[in-house]
N, C-alpha and C positions, 0 to 999 in steps of 0.2 A: 838696481831699481828700488825706488822708495817703497817701503812696506805699506804705508797708508795708500799710496796710489795703486799699488797692486791689489790690496783688499777692496778698494773702491771699484776697481775694474771688474773683479770677480762678482761683486754685488750687482753691478749694472748689467752683467752678462745674463742674469736671470731676474729681470725686474719683477715679474709676477710672484715668483717664489719669495723674493726679498720683501716685497710689500706685504704679502700674506703673513709672513712670520712677524714682521714689525707690528702690523695692525693687531694680530692676535695677542701679542705680548702687551701692547699698548692698552687694549681693552681691560685686561686683568689689572694692570698697574693703575688705570683710571678708576676702576671700581674701588680698589684699596685706598687710593688717595681721596676720592670723594667721601668715603666713610671716615677717613682720618680727619678731613676738614669739618665734616658735620659733627663728629663725635667730640673733637677738641673744642670747637666753638660752642656747641650746645652745653658741654660741661662747664665751660667758662661762664656762659650766660646764666645757667642755672645757679651756679655757685655765687656769682655776683648779685643776682636778683634776690637770693634767699639770705644773703649775708646780713647779719644784724637782727634777723627775725628768729626768735627762739621757739615761738609757739603761735599757732593760728587757732582762734576760737570762733566757731560759727554754729549754724544749725546742724542738727544730727543728720548723718548721711554717710557718704563715702569720704574717709579722710583724704584719700588721694584727690578727689574732686575738690575738696576744700582747699588744698594746697594749690592745685592747678588754677583754680578760679581766682584766689585772693592774693597769690604771689606772682604767678606767671600770666594770669588773665587770659587763659586759653580754654576755659571751661565755664559752665553755668553754675550759679550759686546753688548751694544745697537748701537755701531758704534764708529767712531773716531771723534775727534774734532781738529780743526785747531790750530796749535801751536801759531800763532800770536794772535788769538782771546782768547786763554787760557791765554796768557801772560797778556792781558788787565785785566782779572779778578784777576790774581795773584798780579798785581800791585795796585789793589784797596786798598784804605786806611783802609777799614774794614777787610782786610785779614792780619792776623798775619804771617801765613806760608802756603805755597802751595806746595804740593808734587805731581809731575807728575807720572802717571803710563802708561806704554806702554805694551799692551798685544797682543797676536797673535800666539805665539809658545808654544810648550810644549815638554816634553820628558817623554814617558811612562806615560802619564796622569798627570804628575807633571808640573804645569804651570811655564813658564819662564816670569818673571816680570822685565821690564825695568823701572828703577826708580833712585832715588838718595839716598845718605846715610841717609837722613832724614827719610826715610821710616822704616828701621830697628831700628833707634833711637826712633821712635814713640813707639815701643814695648820694648825698653831697651834691645835690643838683644846684646849678647856677643859671641865672637868667641871661638870655642872649638879647632880649628886647623887652621893653615894658616893665611890668611889675607883677607881683603875686596877686591872686584874687583876694578881695577884702570883703565885698558885700555879696549878697545873694545874686545869683545868675551871672556872676563873673567867673571866668575860667582862665587858666594858664595852660598853654598847649605844650606837648612834647615836641621835640625837634622834627621827628618823622611826620607827625600829624600836620604841623604847619607847612612842611615842605610838600607833602602829597596833596593837601587840600588847598594849597596856595593862600593860606590865611595870613593876615597881618594884624597887628594890634589895632583894635577898634572895630574889627569885623564882627558880625553877629550871625547866629545860626539857630535852627530849631532842632532840638534833640528828638530822637526816635525811641519809643518805648521798646525795651528789649535789647539784647546784645548782638543782634544780627540785623541785616537790612530787611525792610519790608514791614517793620512795626508801625504802630500808630504814631504820627508826628504830633508833638506838643506845640501846635501852632500859636497858642495863646501866650506862651512864654518863650523868650529868646535869650540864649546865652550870649554874652559879650566877651570878646577876647581882650584880656588885660595884659597878658605877657606870653612870651615864648621862651622855652628852656633851651640851653645849649645842649648839643648832642653829647650824651654821656655813655652811649652803648649799654644802656640798661633798659628795663621794661618801661621806665618813664618816657622814653622817646616815643612810645606808641599810645600814650594815654592823654586824656583831657582831664585836668584836675580842677576841682571846684570845692566848695564847702558842703558839708553834710546837709546844712540847712537848704542849700539850693536843690538837692535831690528831694528833700521833703517838700519843698515849695512846688516843684513840678508835679508831684504825685498827690498833693494834698491841698485842699482849699483852706484847711486849718493851719495857718502859718505860725511861725515861731513867735512873731510879735503878738499874736492872739494869745498864745500860751503864757507869755511873759506878763501880759497885761492883766491876767487873772490873779497874779501874785502881787502882793504889796511890796514896795522896794525894800522894806525891812526884812521880810521873810524870804526873799529871793536867795536861793542857794544855787550857784552855777553847777552844771553837770561837769564831772571830771573829763568826760569825753567830748562834749560839745558845750563849751563854756557859756555861749550866748543863750543856752536853753536851761530851764530849771532842772535840778537834779531829781531823780526819782520818778520821772514821767514814764508811765507804763504804756502810753499810747503811741510812742515813737519806737522805730526799729532801725537797726543798722544791719549790714550784711555780715560783718565779721570784725574781730579785733586782732591786730598784730601785736604780740607781746614780746617784751624783753625781760629776761630774768634779772632779779636783784642779786641772787646768789646761786651757786651750783645746786643747792638743796631744792630750789624751785623746779628743776628738771624732773625730780622724783615726785614731789608733792602736788604741784599745780595741775598737771594733766589729770591726776586722780581726783582732785577737788572738782574740776570742771566736769569731767565725765560722770562722776558719782553723785554730785550734790547740786546739779543744775540740769536744765533741759537742753543744754548746749553740749557740744563735743569739742575736744582739743586734738589737734593734729600737729605732729612734729615735722617741720620742714626737712630736717636732717634725715630722719627715718624714711619719710615718704619719697624724698629725692633719691635716696639709696635704692629704694624699691623700684622707682621709676627707671633708674639706670639698669637694674637687673632685668626688667621687662624688655627694655629697648635692646639689651645685650643679646637676646635670643635672635631677633631679626638681623642684628648686625653680624652675629656669628654665621648665620646662614649665607648672607651676602659675601662675607669674607671667604667662606668655604668655596662659593662659586668662583670668586676671583682667583683663589689659589689653584683651583682646577684649570682655569684659563691659562694661568702662568705655567702650570705643569705641562699642559698640552703644548703650549708655545715652546717650552724648553725641549720637549721631545722632538717637536717639529724642527727646531733649529739644529739639534743634534743630527737628525736624519739628513737634513739639507747639507750640513757640513760633511757628513760621512759619505754621502753619495757624490758630493762635489769633489771630494778628495779622490774618489775612484776615477772620476772623469779627468782629473788633472794630474794623474800620476806621471804621465809623460812630460807635462810642463814642469813639474817639480824636479824630475830627473834632469831635464835640460838646464834648469836653474842651478842644480848641484854641479853639473858638468862645467858651467860657466863661472863657478867660483863661489856660489852661495853656500854658506855653512849650514850644517844640520840645525843649529840653534836658530838661524834666521827663518828657516822653514817652519820650525816649531812655533816660534813667536808670531809668524804671519798668520797661521791658522788660529792661534789664541786671539790675536787681534781681530780677526774676522768674526769670531763668535762674540767677542766683547762689543764689537761695533753693532752687531745685530741687536743685542740686548740694550746697549746704551741708547741707540736711536728709538727703540721701542719704549724705553722708560721715559725719555724726554718727551716723546709724543704723548705718552700716557699722562704724564704730569700736566702738560699743557692742556690736554683734553679735559682732564678732571677740573682744573681751575676754570676753564671756559664753561663747563657744564654748570658749575656752582654760580658763576656770574650770570649766566642766562636764567637760571632758576630764580635768583634774587630779583631779576628785572621782570621776568614774565609771570612768575607766581607770586601773587600779593602776600599770601601767608608766609612764604619763605622770605620775602623782603622785610616783613614785620619782625621776624626773629632777629634781624641784624646780622645774619650769617653772610660773610663776604668771601668772594672767590679770589681776592687779591691779598689774602693772608697766607703766609708761608711758615712752615714749621720745620724744626730740625730733623724730624722723622723722615722728611722727604729726601734729605741727603742720605739717610740710611737706605731708603728705597733705591736711590740711584746707585749707591755703592753696592748694594745687594745684587742689582741687575748686572753690574760688571763682573762680580764673582760668579753669578749664574752663567754668564757667557763663557767665562773661563772653564767652568765645570763642563758645560755642554761641548766645548771645543777640545777638551783635554785628550780624549781618546783619538779623535782625528789628528790632533797635533802630534801625538806620539807616533802614529802611523806615518805622518809626513816626515818626522825625524828619522824613522827607520827606513826611509826610501832607499832601495838598492839601485844605484845608477845602472850597473851592468845588466841586471835582470830586466829592468824596465825597458831599457833601450834595445836589448836583445830580443825582447818579446814583440817589439814593434818594428 
């Protein structure tokens, strides 16, 4: 008799017990896989979004909040910084490049970021449609923004004050969509990009043109951060600066200069993201511990099921031996039965985990914005699958040894 057919017959003979063991193991595997998918993809997103940014300078407050707000755009600003003071940092010999960010408005929870073309270039962004913003009140949309809001080039919208829904709408000024970015799997996919001047224009009646007109053409010196605006203007503010170092020495000196010689603070993305991972790791470890407990309980349950099943099938095994089945075949059939339990549980758990992540990305808007996908697969999942087969062999080893030692004469004589 074929071993697989025999194993399948045994499993079908006790469907409730079989399903219970498979589901219990699947739940443990699903939790482990979901954590794997989230951890891997979050780590990749965080690394890619922080790549190329050596230091973030903003208003004093929480360094972690400064990083979360200005790199990952998932928190609120610590405040604004004076443009004149920000320019002094940008002109420092240790700074290779300085990118200003001006926050404050949003549209249906998608943030509007006032910045320069250097910001999308940092992520090697490319246009899918239209063009980059050029004039005030023109915007270029991230791929997810355009897809979710059903916007196309030429559409217009009113921004909302604040970074969440429910704020005051700026009905008197409308943004016009000039372009849409290609999907890049970076934070840009969820942002609305415009000029710093546009953010100032929405929040101020005193426009950039008014400021420039006060200066004679000869004396006009452009700002290093906002070239259309005169340098040294202490009446204007930005939210933060994203800095790139000119040399490794800047990593030592520049944060000390910012924190000690200005009213601003400097935060290192590398340090703060490492701290973020350590904070997240506590919760992940707890969930992993819970998952391992489920797997352990499932393993014990499978072992007990096989052990009890073996006792009930001693006569069947003796008959098989008398009909010519070798000891090795009995041994392998029990190992195969345990491996089948764990293999089915693992496959079901992997499918369940990917399904959960897909549903979360569709049903939970914040999860969708992170770009985490349930159709991404990692090599570690093969390790989980292989580990489950090994686990099945371990659970079935003692029952398999007993099957191997089946004494035909004693069993048949006792019946």
